Structure formats: structure tokens, C-alpha cells
C-alpha positions in Angstrom: 39.4 99.3 70.9 39.8 100.8 74.6 40.2 104.6 74.7 44.0 105.5 75.3 44.2 108.0 78.0 47.1 110.5 78.1 49.2 110.4 81.4 51.1 113.0 83.2 54.9 113.0 82.3 55.8 114.6 85.7 55.3 113.6 89.4 54.3 117.2 90.7 51.0 118.5 91.9 49.4 120.8 89.5 49.8 123.6 91.9 53.5 123.0 92.3 54.0 122.6 88.6 52.1 126.2 88.1 54.5 127.8 90.8 57.8 126.3 89.6 57.0 127.5 86.1 56.1 131.0 87.6 58.9 131.2 89.5 61.3 129.9 86.7 60.2 132.5 84.3 61.2 135.0 87.1 64.7 133.8 87.2 64.7 133.5 83.3 64.1 137.2 83.3 66.7 137.9 86.0 69.1 135.9 83.9 67.9 137.4 80.5 71.4 138.3 79.4 72.9 134.6 79.7 69.5 133.1 78.5 70.0 135.2 75.3 73.3 133.7 74.6 71.5 130.5 74.0 68.7 131.9 71.7 66.2 132.3 74.5 64.7 135.9 74.8 62.0 137.9 76.5 59.2 136.6 73.9 60.0 133.0 75.1 59.7 134.0 78.7 56.5 135.9 77.7 55.1 132.5 76.1 56.3 130.4 78.8 54.3 132.5 81.4 51.2 132.5 79.1 51.4 128.7 79.1 51.4 128.6 82.7 48.3 131.1 83.2 46.3 129.4 80.8 47.0 126.2 82.6 46.4 127.8 86.0 42.8 129.3 84.9 41.7 126.4 82.9 40.4 124.0 85.4 37.1 123.4 83.7 37.1 119.6 84.3 36.1 120.6 87.9 33.0 122.4 86.7 32.1 119.3 84.5 32.7 117.1 87.9 29.9 119.3 89.4 27.5 118.7 86.4 28.5 115.0 86.5 27.6 114.8 90.3 24.2 116.8 89.6 23.1 114.5 87.1 24.1 111.4 89.1 22.0 112.7 92.1 19.2 113.3 90.0 19.3 109.9 88.2 19.7 108.2 91.8 16.5 109.8 92.9 14.5 109.0 89.9 15.8 105.4 89.8 14.5 104.9 93.5 11.0 106.4 92.8 10.8 104.1 89.8 11.9 101.2 91.9 9.2 102.2 94.7 6.6 102.5 92.1 7.1 99.1 90.5 7.4 97.6 94.0 3.8 99.4 95.0 2.4 97.6 91.7 3.8 94.1 92.4 2.2 94.7 96.0 -1.2 95.6 94.7 -1.4 92.7 92.0 0.0 90.2 94.9 -2.7 91.5 97.0 -5.7 91.2 94.9 -4.6 88.6 92.4 -2.1 86.4 94.4 1.3 85.1 93.4 0.4 82.6 91.3 -1.8 84.4 89.0 -0.8 84.8 85.4 -1.2 88.8 85.9 1.3 88.4 88.8 3.7 86.3 87.3 4.1 88.3 83.9 6.3 90.8 86.0 9.3 89.1 87.1 10.3 91.9 89.3 11.2 89.7 92.1 14.7 91.2 92.1 14.2 94.5 91.1 16.4 95.8 94.0 19.4 94.3 91.9 18.5 95.6 88.6 21.1 97.9 86.9 19.9 101.4 85.7 19.2 100.1 82.3 17.6 97.1 83.3 15.4 98.7 85.4 14.4 101.4 82.4 13.6 98.3 80.2 11.5 96.5 82.9 9.5 99.6 83.8 8.7 99.8 80.1 7.7 96.4 79.8 5.7 96.7 83.0 3.7 99.8 81.7 2.8 97.7 78.3 1.6 94.8 80.5 -0.7 97.1 82.7 -1.8 99.1 79.9 -3.0 95.6 78.1 -4.8 94.6 81.5 -6.1 98.2 82.3 -9.8 97.0 82.5 -9.0 94.2 85.2 -6.8 96.5 87.2 -9.2 99.0 88.6 -9.7 97.0 91.6 -5.7 97.8 92.5 -6.1 101.5 92.0 -4.1 101.4 88.7 -5.5 103.9 86.3 -4.6 105.3 83.0 -3.5 108.4 84.6 -1.1 106.6 86.8 0.4 104.6 83.9 0.9 108.2 81.9 2.8 109.3 84.8 5.0 106.2 84.8 5.6 106.9 81.0 6.9 110.4 81.9 9.2 108.9 84.5 10.5 106.4 82.0 11.0 108.9 79.5 12.6 111.3 82.1 15.0 108.3 83.2 16.3 108.0 79.7 16.8 111.7 79.4 18.8 111.9 82.9 20.6 108.4 81.9 21.9 110.3 78.9 22.6 113.7 80.8 24.7 111.6 83.1 26.8 109.9 80.8 27.2 113.1 78.6 28.5 115.2 81.6 30.8 112.3 82.7 32.0 112.3 78.8 32.6 115.9 78.9 34.4 116.0 82.3 36.7 113.3 80.7 37.5 115.3 77.8 38.4 118.5 79.8 40.3 116.3 82.1 42.6 114.9 79.4 42.9 118.6 78.0 44.3 119.7 81.4 46.6 116.7 81.3 48.0 117.7 78.1 48.5 121.5 79.2 50.2 120.3 82.3 52.3 118.0 80.1 52.9 120.9 77.7 53.9 123.5 80.9 56.1 120.9 82.3 57.9 120.4 78.9 58.7 124.1 78.9 59.5 124.0 82.6 61.9 121.2 82.1 63.8 122.3 79.4 64.1 125.9 80.7 65.1 124.7 84.2 67.5 122.2 82.5 69.3 124.9 80.5 69.4 127.4 83.7 70.8 124.8 85.7 73.6 123.8 83.3 74.2 127.5 82.2 75.2 128.2 85.8 77.3 125.1 86.1 80.1 127.3 87.6 78.0 128.9 90.1 76.1 126.6 92.4 73.9 129.1 94.2 72.4 130.2 90.7 72.4 126.6 89.4 70.3 125.2 92.4 67.7 128.0 91.7 66.9 126.1 88.7 66.1 122.6 90.5 62.7 121.1 90.0 63.0 117.9 92.1 64.4 118.5 95.6 65.4 115.4 97.5 65.5 114.9 101.4 69.4 113.8 101.2 72.1 115.7 99.8 72.3 113.7 96.8 70.7 115.1 93.5 67.8 113.4 91.7 69.1 110.7 89.5 70.1 111.8 86.1 67.6 111.6 82.9 68.4 109.0 80.3 67.9 111.6 77.5 70.1 114.7 78.3 68.3 116.8 75.7 71.5 117.5 73.8 72.1 120.6 76.3 74.8 121.1 79.0 78.2 119.7 79.7 79.1 116.0 80.5 75.7 115.3 81.8 76.8 115.6 85.7 74.5 118.5 86.3 71.5 117.5 84.3 68.0 117.8 85.5 65.4 115.1 85.8 62.7 115.0 83.0 60.1 113.7 85.0 
């Protein structure tokens, strides 16, 4: 079953979301007397601002993106080094034994440039085993036990760096999803309080407009949401819910 990802339930940038949330918290303090009539007090505003601050300082997905990029770069360098090693081995075998020799044909590395990382790691291991079993014949090619030991180290390192790359990607995905969750939580609060503020000041256009989340280029308001949230008058002054 494919992993279900959480999507933003709003159309604002993260920066704009934070700015509007902080601005709305300030407006709520300005209009605290009116908000208290609807059961919203200073503690609610403090909690709202705390969620906004936590969201603003919680961009850990960027740190994991940097780690993922570093691991990918390390993997790419090692992969190209291993490709080069295999190509050099094939060239040596071709030179000394010919393309029709059993030893040369065992490797099947002709399409090495098209191998995936996993295929390359598997083929590298097979090649090392073949070379070890024929080491007595390979002195003429300059292939030694020491060289094969170095190949073994690279093969092991490839497995480790592939794991590290996937782990970094996994952790980045986790923190990206956490950030979306936090953003949605913050937007839910922003939408709720902005909706209340706009409808609360339905008889004062200037103050009501202070609580608009989405501004359009035309003079018309953003279309009404399907769900009024059960707050406000007849719905004509409802805010969009995203």
C-alpha cells in the first residue's frame, strides 16, 4: 500500500502563513474585549502565538535536505569510482585474455554505464568473487589480493552510503510531513480566529477587513466556503477556509 502523504489545506506560502498568524494575534489583542464575548481570551491568543512561533522555528526538514544532498554526493562519487574500477578490470582482461576468453565473458559488464546503484553493487560483488577465484592467473594483469581487498572495502562502503542516503531521505520526508501538519494546525487556528474576527465586526467594514486572509485583485470578495463553521450571521461575510 502506498504511503499517504498529508497535503496543505491552504494556499498561502509558509512565510505568509506565519505573518498573517502573528498579525491576527495582534489584532485579537487589540479587540480582546470583543473576542471575550465569544469565549476567546488572552490564553487562547498566547497559545495561537506559541503555535505560530513553533512553526516558524521548526524547519528541520531543511537540515535533513542538506544531509540527504551530502549523502547523495558521497554516493555518486563512490559509484563512479566503482564503475571506473570495473571498467579498468575489463580492459585488463580484454588486453591479456581477449574478448572470447571464458574469464572475460564471466563478467558481463558491457552495460556497466547503465547499471542502477543496486545493480552496480551486486555486479561488483560478483566480479570480486570471480577475480578471487582466478587470482593465480591474474598476476599478469596487475590484479592482486590487495586490490581485491580495496574493492571489498568500496563494496561495503557503497552499501553503507546507499543506506545513509535512503535514511536521510526518509528522515527528510518525515520532517517535511511534520511541518505540513504544523502548518495545517496553524492555519486552522488562523482561519477560525480570522473568521470570527471578520464576522464579529460585520457592522464595521474597516475592522472586519483587518481579518481577511485571502485578498483578491478585484473588488469582489473571495468566494464563500462550503462550511460556515457555525459562526457568524447569514454567511454573507464568511471567510474562506482554504
